N, C-alpha and C positions, 0 to 999 in steps of 0.2 A: 372305526379304528382297525388298523392293520397291525399284525404282529409278524416280525421278521427276525431271523437270526443272522447276525452280522458275521460276514466271512472275511473281513479285512484283516483282522489280526487274530491271534490265538485265544483271545478272551471268549469269543463266541457269544457276545451279548445278545440278550433277548430285547429287541427294540419294539417299542410301541409307538405307532405313527398315527397322528390325528391331523386331517387335512381341514383347513378353514379358509376363510376369505383372505386372511393375512398370509397364509402359506402353510408350511408343514410344521408340526410340533413333534419332536422326537424325544422320547424318554427311554431310559434304560441302558444308554450307551455309557461306557466308561471313558471314551475318548472322542475327540471332535471327528475323527475318521468314521465313526459309527453314524453319526448324524448325516454326514455327507453320503455315506453309502445308502442309507434309507431313502433319502430324497432322490438320489439317482436311480435306485431300484424301482421306485414308484413312477418316476417321470420318464426315464430313458434307460431301461436295463440293458447292460452291455455284458458280453461274455468273451472269453478266449476259447479257441477250439484247438485241441490237440488230437491228432489222429494218425493214420498210417496210409501210405500209397503203395500201390503195387510196383514191383520192379521187374526187369527182364533177367535177373540174376538168381538162378536156382539156389544158391547158398544163402542168399539174402532176399527172400520172396517179398518182404514188405519193408518200408523205410518210414521212420517216424517223422512227422511234420507238425507244424503248428501255424497259426496266423501270427503276424508280426505285431498286431496290436488288437485290442478288443473290438468286437463288432456288435452290432445291435442283436439282441437276443432273438428277435423274430426272424433273423436272416441265417441262423445256424444251419438249418436244413438245406437252404439254397447253397451255402459255402460247402457243406458236406457233398452235395451232388457234384460240385466242381472238383473237389478233392478226390472223389471216387472215379473221376474220369482220367486221372493222371496215372501214367506208367512211366517210370524212370528207366531209361535204356542206356544211360551212360553213367560212369562213376562220378559221383558228386560228394562234396564235402559238407560238413556242418555249416549252416548259414547260407547255403546256396538258395537262391530264390527260384522256386518252381513256377509260380504264377505271380506276376505283378499285379497289384491293385485288383484283387479278385472282386468281380461284380461291382466294380466301382466303389467299393467300401473303404478304400485307402489302406487296405491291409494286404500284405503279400503272403503267400504260402511258402514257408521256409523249411528247409531240411534241418533236423535237430540232432543228427548223429553222423559221424564220419565213417560208419562202418563199411560203406561201399568203397570209400577210398583206401581203406586199410586192407580190404580183401584182395587176393591175387587171383 
């Protein structure tokens, strides 16, 4: 039996998951999303990544970014290596894609702030 804390909603249910030949049995969830979370977490855990990239602008030395969709948990460090290579040298706005389809994962690295376009 595995025990997890659900992170899908504010309830933070303590989930107990048992695996059998028939599949997974989840208890402790207050909603259906908890069951879905537990099964996904044990079969194919996914995460979102939020970070910062360097810029060439002294007044704004770093710029917040995130991936456009969840990526496999085991690829987080690979994606972070790609994010750490980025240096933004032109003024960009929120939503600008800095890297398309990072590492072939189907997720883009996008800017999450318009601070550079607002600076003079």
